[in-house]
C-alpha positions as CSV (number, residue, x, y, z in Angstrom):
1,X,64.3,-55.4,63.8
2,X,63.7,-56.1,67.5
3,X,65.6,-58.6,69.9
4,X,66.6,-62.0,68.7
5,X,66.5,-65.0,71.6
6,X,68.0,-68.3,70.9
7,X,66.2,-70.3,73.4
8,X,68.2,-73.7,73.9
9,X,65.1,-76.2,75.7
10,X,67.7,-79.3,75.0
11,X,67.4,-82.3,73.3
12,X,65.3,-84.4,75.7
13,X,61.7,-83.5,75.2
14,X,59.6,-81.7,72.8
15,X,58.1,-78.3,73.7
16,X,55.9,-78.1,74.9
17,X,56.1,-81.9,76.4
18,X,53.5,-84.4,75.9
19,X,53.2,-84.7,79.6
20,X,56.3,-84.7,81.8
21,X,58.7,-82.2,81.1
22,X,59.0,-79.3,83.9
23,X,61.6,-77.3,81.7
24,X,59.8,-77.7,78.6
25,X,56.7,-76.4,80.2
26,X,58.5,-73.7,81.4
27,X,59.8,-72.6,77.8
28,X,56.3,-73.2,76.3
29,X,55.1,-70.7,78.7
30,X,57.9,-68.3,78.4
31,X,58.1,-68.1,74.7
32,X,54.6,-67.0,73.7
33,X,55.2,-63.9,76.2
34,X,58.2,-63.2,74.6
35,X,57.0,-63.4,71.0
36,X,54.0,-61.4,72.4
37,X,56.3,-58.7,73.2
38,X,57.8,-58.7,69.6
39,X,61.1,-60.9,70.5
40,X,62.0,-63.1,67.9
41,X,62.7,-66.6,69.2
42,X,65.0,-69.4,67.6
43,X,64.2,-72.2,69.2
44,X,66.9,-75.2,69.6
45,X,65.0,-78.2,70.8
46,X,63.7,-81.3,68.8
47,X,62.0,-81.8,65.6
48,X,58.9,-82.8,67.5
49,X,58.5,-79.4,69.3
50,X,55.3,-77.9,68.1
51,X,55.5,-74.6,69.9
52,X,55.1,-71.6,67.4
53,X,58.4,-69.7,67.3
54,X,60.3,-67.8,64.3
55,X,62.9,-70.4,63.7
56,X,64.0,-73.7,65.0
57,X,67.4,-75.7,65.5
58,X,66.8,-79.6,65.7
59,X,69.6,-82.0,65.5
60,X,67.1,-84.9,66.7
61,X,63.6,-85.4,65.2
62,X,62.4,-87.0,68.4
63,X,63.4,-86.4,72.1
64,X,65.9,-88.3,73.7
65,X,64.6,-88.6,77.2
66,X,65.0,-92.5,77.2
67,X,68.6,-91.9,77.0
68,X,69.1,-89.6,80.1
69,X,70.1,-92.0,82.7
70,X,71.8,-94.9,80.8
71,X,75.7,-95.3,81.3
72,X,77.5,-91.9,80.7
73,X,80.0,-93.6,78.1
74,X,77.0,-94.6,75.8
75,X,74.7,-91.8,75.7
76,X,77.3,-88.7,76.5
77,X,77.4,-87.6,73.2
78,X,73.7,-87.0,72.6
79,X,73.8,-83.3,74.5
80,X,77.4,-82.4,73.0
81,X,75.8,-82.9,69.4
82,X,72.9,-80.8,70.4
83,X,75.1,-78.3,71.7
84,X,77.4,-78.4,68.7
85,X,74.3,-77.6,66.5
86,X,73.4,-74.7,68.5
87,X,77.4,-73.3,68.4
88,X,77.2,-73.8,64.8
89,X,73.9,-71.6,64.5
90,X,75.8,-68.8,67.0
91,X,78.5,-68.6,64.7
92,X,77.1,-68.8,61.2
93,X,74.8,-65.9,61.9
94,X,74.9,-62.3,63.6
95,X,71.6,-61.7,64.4
96,X,71.7,-63.6,67.8
97,X,71.1,-60.8,70.8
98,X,70.9,-63.0,73.5
99,X,71.4,-66.8,74.3
100,X,68.8,-68.3,77.0
101,X,70.1,-71.7,77.9
102,X,68.5,-74.2,79.8
103,X,70.5,-77.4,79.4
104,X,71.8,-78.7,82.5
105,X,75.9,-78.3,83.2
106,X,77.0,-78.9,79.4
107,X,74.6,-75.8,78.2
108,X,76.6,-73.6,80.9
109,X,80.0,-74.9,80.0
110,X,79.2,-74.6,76.1
111,X,77.7,-70.9,76.1
112,X,80.7,-69.9,78.4
113,X,83.2,-71.6,76.0
114,X,81.9,-69.8,72.9
115,X,84.1,-66.9,74.3
116,X,84.0,-62.9,74.3
117,X,82.9,-62.1,70.9
118,X,79.8,-64.3,71.8
119,X,76.2,-63.1,72.3
120,X,75.5,-62.8,75.9
121,X,74.0,-65.2,77.6
122,X,71.8,-66.2,80.3
123,X,71.5,-70.1,82.1
124,X,68.5,-70.9,84.0
125,X,69.3,-73.1,86.8
126,X,66.5,-75.6,87.2
127,X,68.1,-78.0,89.3
128,X,69.7,-79.0,93.0
129,X,73.0,-77.1,92.7
130,X,74.6,-79.7,94.9
131,X,74.9,-81.9,91.7
132,X,77.7,-80.4,90.2
133,X,79.9,-78.5,92.7
134,X,83.4,-78.7,90.5
135,X,81.4,-77.0,87.8
136,X,79.5,-74.3,89.9
137,X,82.4,-74.0,92.3
138,X,85.1,-72.6,89.7
139,X,82.5,-71.3,87.3
140,X,83.7,-67.7,85.5
141,X,81.3,-66.7,82.9
142,X,83.4,-63.6,82.9
143,X,80.5,-60.2,81.8
144,X,79.3,-62.1,79.1
145,X,77.3,-65.2,81.0
146,X,75.0,-64.8,84.0
147,X,72.5,-67.2,85.6
148,X,69.1,-67.2,87.0
149,X,68.0,-69.0,90.2
150,X,64.4,-70.5,90.5
151,X,64.0,-69.4,94.1
152,X,65.9,-67.3,96.9
153,X,66.6,-70.8,98.9
154,X,68.6,-72.2,95.8
155,X,70.9,-69.1,95.4
156,X,71.6,-68.8,98.9
157,X,73.0,-72.2,98.7
158,X,74.6,-71.9,95.6
159,X,78.6,-71.9,95.7
160,X,79.9,-68.3,95.7
161,X,81.7,-68.3,92.2
162,X,78.1,-69.1,90.6
163,X,76.6,-66.6,93.0
164,X,78.6,-63.8,91.6
165,X,76.8,-64.6,88.3
166,X,73.7,-64.5,89.3
167,X,71.1,-61.7,88.4
168,X,68.2,-62.9,90.6
169,X,65.5,-65.3,90.5
170,X,62.4,-66.2,88.8
171,X,60.0,-68.9,90.5
172,X,59.1,-71.1,87.7
173,X,55.9,-70.5,85.7
174,X,54.0,-73.3,83.7
175,X,50.8,-73.0,81.7
176,X,47.6,-72.3,83.6
177,X,44.9,-75.0,83.4
178,X,42.6,-74.3,80.2
179,X,39.4,-72.4,81.5
180,X,40.2,-73.4,85.2
181,X,38.2,-70.3,86.3
182,X,35.1,-71.1,84.8
183,X,35.1,-75.1,85.6
184,X,32.6,-76.0,87.8
185,X,34.2,-77.2,91.1
186,X,33.8,-81.2,91.7
187,X,33.6,-82.8,94.4
188,X,36.9,-83.3,96.0
189,X,38.2,-87.4,96.5
190,X,39.5,-88.7,99.6
191,X,43.0,-89.3,98.2
192,X,46.4,-87.5,97.8
193,X,48.0,-87.0,94.6
194,X,52.0,-87.1,94.2
195,X,52.5,-85.6,90.7
196,X,55.7,-85.6,89.3
197,X,58.9,-87.6,88.0
198,X,59.2,-91.1,90.2
199,X,62.8,-90.8,91.5
200,X,64.7,-90.4,95.0
201,X,64.4,-86.4,95.2
202,X,60.8,-86.6,95.1
203,X,59.8,-88.6,97.7
204,X,57.1,-90.9,96.6
205,X,58.5,-93.6,98.4
206,X,57.8,-91.4,101.4
207,X,54.4,-90.8,100.6
208,X,53.9,-94.4,99.5
209,X,54.9,-95.6,103.2
210,X,52.7,-92.9,104.9
211,X,49.5,-93.9,103.2
212,X,49.9,-97.5,104.2
213,X,50.8,-96.3,108.0
214,X,47.8,-93.7,108.4
215,X,45.4,-95.3,106.0
216,X,45.1,-92.9,103.3
217,X,45.0,-93.1,99.4
218,X,47.5,-92.0,97.2
219,X,47.7,-91.7,93.6
220,X,51.1,-91.4,92.1
221,X,51.2,-89.9,88.4
222,X,54.4,-89.4,86.8
223,X,56.9,-91.3,84.5
224,X,59.7,-93.9,86.2
225,X,62.9,-93.4,84.2
226,X,61.3,-93.2,80.3
227,X,58.5,-95.2,81.2
228,X,55.2,-93.2,81.0
229,X,52.7,-95.8,81.4
230,X,52.5,-98.9,83.9
231,X,52.2,-101.2,81.0
232,X,55.4,-100.1,79.5
233,X,57.5,-100.6,82.9
234,X,56.0,-104.1,83.0
235,X,57.1,-105.0,79.8
236,X,60.6,-103.9,80.3
237,X,61.1,-106.1,83.4
238,X,63.8,-107.8,83.2
239,X,65.6,-105.5,80.3
240,X,69.2,-105.2,81.5
241,X,69.0,-101.5,80.1
242,X,65.8,-100.8,82.0
243,X,67.1,-102.3,85.1
244,X,70.2,-100.3,85.4
245,X,68.2,-97.0,85.2
246,X,68.3,-95.5,88.5
247,X,64.9,-94.5,88.6
248,X,63.8,-97.9,87.7
249,X,65.8,-99.1,90.7
250,X,64.4,-96.6,92.9
251,X,60.8,-97.8,91.6
252,X,61.5,-101.7,92.0
253,X,63.1,-101.2,95.3
254,X,61.6,-98.3,97.2
255,X,58.0,-97.5,95.8
256,X,56.5,-100.9,93.9
257,X,56.4,-102.8,97.1
258,X,53.8,-100.3,98.6
259,X,51.6,-100.2,95.2
260,X,48.7,-102.3,95.7
261,X,46.6,-100.5,93.5
262,X,43.8,-99.8,96.1
263,X,46.0,-97.5,99.1
264,X,48.6,-96.5,96.9
265,X,48.4,-96.6,92.9
266,X,50.5,-95.3,90.0
267,X,48.7,-94.2,86.9
268,X,51.9,-92.9,84.8
269,X,52.2,-89.8,83.3
270,X,49.2,-87.3,83.0
271,X,48.9,-84.4,81.2
272,X,46.5,-81.6,80.0
273,X,42.9,-81.7,81.0
274,X,43.5,-85.3,82.8
275,X,46.1,-83.8,85.1
276,X,44.2,-80.8,86.0
277,X,41.1,-83.0,86.8
278,X,43.2,-85.2,88.8
279,X,44.5,-82.5,90.7
280,X,41.2,-80.8,91.2
281,X,39.5,-83.6,92.7
282,X,42.6,-84.6,95.1
């Protein structure tokens, strides 16, 4: 029998995602190639995942993304419960050759805490390493846990303790646009597209400000917190849970004042062919 990899995508979104989901798109790109090479893949995700794999681990039927930015004491058990299911699977079977973990912070801590007798683990660092200085600055995975970055610059800024466990970096890859090489090229529009989750780190506020200042059109495409469509966010106005979400606060205070539907538009989350065509026209 060939290698068996437990691929831990986390409890937040299905694999592949229905639109937004950077980590889940990376997993959806990696897994088919592993299976093509004869690697068995056990996917730890949510029940709504549709990616073909050999086995699944799913504590939650649906993605828990909407809870991600709620107060810690309300939702801290979600990722831990998912990781508990992963730990149980690792301990109850003896065929896992490698754990490939993609869950921020708690994933790295949990696979490390499994101890010396657990399978080797690789943890991909999909995020800004400045977010968890105490975890990364004191990390010790021994000889069993390794990390990989997503760029040379990211690893260069990593704390020494984390960098000592790095095997290198791999630029993130996501599925190519279907039939992109054979599609006729459309005429370009006179607008700029900013594609991604709307939050301070992505800079949509700056893009919207510059659009008004210099007179070019901008289309914003991506979710605001758990809200994937403008009408959903509009319906949540005044909801205390929605209003305490940091991304929603960023939208209300820093981005929405620029969104006039003409110079700056927000169209929500796009995926598949709609996303491809939006980018082709920009």
